[in-house]
C-alpha positions in Angstrom: -20.5 30.2 -109.6 -18.2 27.5 -108.5 -16.3 27.7 -111.9 -16.0 31.5 -111.6 -18.4 31.9 -114.7 -21.0 34.2 -113.3 -20.5 37.9 -114.7 -22.4 40.7 -112.8 -24.3 43.1 -114.7 -23.6 46.2 -112.4 -25.6 49.3 -112.3 -26.1 52.3 -109.9 -29.1 51.5 -108.1 -31.0 52.4 -104.8 -30.8 49.4 -102.6 -34.0 50.4 -100.8 -35.9 50.0 -104.3 -34.4 46.5 -104.9 -35.2 45.3 -101.2 -38.8 46.8 -101.4 -39.6 45.2 -104.6 -38.3 41.8 -103.8 -40.2 42.1 -100.3 -43.3 43.1 -102.0 -43.1 40.0 -104.4 -42.7 37.5 -101.4 -45.1 39.4 -99.0 -48.3 37.2 -99.7 -45.9 34.0 -99.3 -44.8 35.2 -95.8 -48.0 36.6 -94.4 -50.1 33.4 -95.6 -48.0 31.6 -93.1 -49.4 33.7 -90.5 -46.1 35.7 -90.1 -46.0 39.5 -89.5 -43.6 41.0 -92.0 -41.8 44.4 -91.7 -39.8 46.3 -94.2 -37.9 49.2 -92.8 -35.7 51.6 -95.1 -34.3 55.0 -94.5 -35.6 58.1 -96.1 -32.4 58.8 -98.1 -31.5 56.8 -100.9 -28.8 54.1 -100.5 -26.7 53.8 -103.8 -24.6 50.9 -104.7 -23.0 49.5 -107.8 -24.8 46.1 -108.2 -26.3 43.6 -110.4 -30.1 44.2 -109.4 -31.2 40.6 -110.3 -28.6 38.9 -108.5 -28.9 41.0 -105.3 -32.8 40.4 -105.5 -31.8 36.7 -105.5 -29.8 37.2 -102.5 -32.7 39.1 -100.7 -35.3 36.4 -102.0 -33.4 33.6 -100.6 -32.8 35.2 -97.1 -36.5 36.0 -96.9 -37.6 32.5 -98.3 -35.5 31.2 -95.5 -36.9 33.4 -92.9 -40.3 32.4 -94.0 -39.6 28.8 -93.8 -38.3 28.9 -90.3 -40.7 31.1 -88.9 -44.0 29.6 -87.2 -47.4 31.3 -87.4 -47.7 34.1 -85.0 -43.9 35.1 -85.6 -42.2 38.1 -87.1 -39.8 38.6 -89.9 -38.2 41.9 -90.7 -35.8 43.3 -93.5 -34.0 46.5 -92.8 -31.9 48.7 -95.0 -29.3 51.0 -93.5 -25.8 52.5 -93.8 -23.1 51.7 -91.3 -19.5 53.1 -91.4 -19.6 53.9 -95.0 -21.4 50.6 -96.1 -24.9 49.4 -96.8 -26.4 46.8 -94.7 -29.3 44.5 -95.4 -30.7 42.7 -92.3 -33.1 39.9 -92.4 -34.3 39.0 -88.9 -36.7 36.2 -87.7 -38.2 34.9 -84.6 -38.1 31.4 -85.9 -36.2 28.2 -85.2 -32.7 29.6 -85.1 -29.7 27.3 -84.8 -27.1 26.5 -82.3 -24.1 28.6 -82.3 -22.0 25.5 -83.0 -23.6 25.1 -86.3 -22.4 28.5 -87.4 -19.4 27.1 -89.1 -21.3 25.1 -91.5 -24.0 27.6 -92.1 -23.0 28.8 -95.7 -21.6 25.3 -97.0 -23.3 23.7 -99.9 -26.0 21.1 -99.1 -25.8 22.0 -95.4 -29.2 21.5 -93.7 -28.6 23.6 -90.5 -31.7 24.1 -88.5 -34.0 21.9 -90.7 -34.2 18.9 -88.2 -37.6 19.8 -87.3 -39.1 20.5 -90.8 -41.2 18.1 -92.9 -39.3 16.5 -95.8 -41.6 18.4 -98.2 -40.3 21.8 -96.8 -36.6 20.9 -96.9 -34.3 22.3 -99.5 -31.2 21.3 -101.1 -29.1 23.3 -98.7 -27.9 25.6 -101.5 -29.5 28.9 -100.7 -27.2 30.3 -98.3 -24.2 28.9 -100.2 -25.6 30.9 -103.3 -26.1 33.9 -101.1 -22.6 33.9 -99.8 -21.1 33.5 -103.5 -23.3 36.3 -105.0 -22.6 38.7 -102.2 -18.8 38.2 -102.3 -18.9 38.8 -106.1 -20.2 42.1 -105.2 -17.3 42.7 -103.0 -19.5 42.2 -99.7 -19.9 40.0 -96.9 -22.7 37.9 -95.2 -23.0 36.7 -91.6 -25.6 34.8 -89.8 -26.3 34.7 -85.9 -28.6 33.1 -83.6 -28.9 32.9 -79.7 -29.9 29.3 -80.1 -32.8 27.0 -81.2 -36.0 28.5 -80.8 -34.7 32.1 -80.5 -34.6 33.2 -84.1 -31.9 34.2 -86.4 -30.5 37.4 -88.0 -28.6 37.5 -91.5 -26.7 40.5 -92.3 -25.4 41.6 -95.8 -22.7 44.3 -95.9 -22.1 45.9 -99.4 -19.9 48.8 -100.5 -21.8 52.1 -101.1 -21.3 54.1 -104.4 -18.6 56.7 -104.5 -19.4 59.7 -102.3 -18.9 62.0 -105.2 -22.0 60.5 -107.0 -24.1 60.9 -103.8 -23.2 64.6 -103.7 -23.7 65.1 -107.4 -27.1 63.6 -106.9 -27.9 65.8 -103.9 -26.9 68.9 -106.0 -29.1 67.9 -108.8 -32.1 67.8 -106.3 -31.0 71.1 -104.7 -30.0 69.6 -101.3 -27.1 71.0 -99.6 -24.8 68.8 -97.7 -25.4 68.9 -93.9 -22.5 67.8 -91.7 -25.1 66.1 -89.2 -26.6 64.3 -92.0 -23.2 63.0 -93.3 -22.6 61.8 -89.8 -25.8 59.7 -89.9 -24.9 58.4 -93.3 -21.8 57.0 -91.8 -23.6 55.2 -89.3 -22.9 57.1 -86.1 -26.4 56.3 -85.3 -27.5 52.9 -86.3 -31.2 53.6 -86.3 -31.6 57.1 -87.5 -34.9 58.9 -87.1 -35.4 59.0 -91.0 -36.4 55.6 -91.1 -39.8 54.5 -92.1 -41.7 51.2 -91.9 -43.3 50.3 -95.2 -46.4 48.1 -94.9 -45.9 46.9 -91.5 
């Protein structure tokens, strides 16, 4: 990645399915730690031009981090939504969190932000978030992390471009769905949490 030699194999895919599959692959890892795991996706498909394998890496790394820093009895969730014409993937946990002052180092290679209390066997190389950032940016997206402080959990938000609107309209016509102005407003993110969301295997 540092040498610019990673080439994405893009295809048009439903982000909900990528997130669902990756989440189910990791569900046992997370729940075996005594952590409640929630997967929340909208009813409508969320189309994007992505490298499915690389985006699954992004989601997997974020969920691994959440599982590593969330103690037994905590909660980890991943949510897919559309906001202002972009797709958002949010991974939130109720774990260790980090000090706001550490935010600047969060995505640096080999950073060990928030790992002071972890046993050495659970520490990584500090490359996970750096990898996430690089892969998301290759997709033309952004990633940001936030926390209200140590012991107050954290949230990571991946924002990606949606597929062109004409593809969405064509897909709806093929399924016999007529565009609805209200639905279009929801798709653009006027309501951050539309009623059409569903929780999978809470």
